[in-house]
C-alpha positions in Angstrom: 96.4 79.9 92.9 98.8 82.5 93.8 99.1 82.8 97.3 98.1 86.6 98.6 102.2 88.0 98.5 103.0 86.7 95.4 99.3 88.1 93.6 100.1 91.3 95.5 104.1 90.8 93.8 102.7 90.9 90.4 100.3 93.3 90.6 102.9 95.7 91.6 105.2 94.3 89.1 102.1 95.0 86.5 101.8 98.7 88.0 105.1 99.4 87.2 105.3 98.1 83.8 102.6 100.2 82.9 103.5 103.5 84.5 101.0 102.9 87.4 103.3 102.4 90.5 103.4 106.4 91.5 100.1 107.4 91.1 99.0 104.3 93.0 101.7 104.8 95.8 100.6 107.8 95.4 96.2 107.3 95.6 96.3 104.2 96.6 94.7 101.0 94.1 90.8 102.7 94.8 92.2 105.0 92.3 92.4 104.2 89.4 90.3 103.7 86.9 88.7 101.0 85.7 90.4 101.0 82.4 93.6 100.5 84.9 92.0 98.4 87.3 91.5 96.1 83.8 94.7 96.3 82.6 96.6 95.3 85.3 93.3 92.6 86.7 93.6 90.9 83.2 97.5 91.2 82.3 97.2 89.0 85.8 95.5 85.9 84.2 97.3 86.0 81.1 100.2 85.6 83.3 98.9 82.7 85.3 97.1 81.1 83.0 100.6 81.5 81.4 102.2 80.4 83.9 100.3 76.6 84.9 
């Protein structure tokens, strides 16, 4: 399990890879659609499983 700081860093990294970082900076995480949030969460989960 990743600590909060590491999870946040990973979330930002994935958002950048998906081209969503500017949107996050502009409107915050709550401004993302469910689809965008789900995509980030899915990739985070996959990477955490891969790292174990």
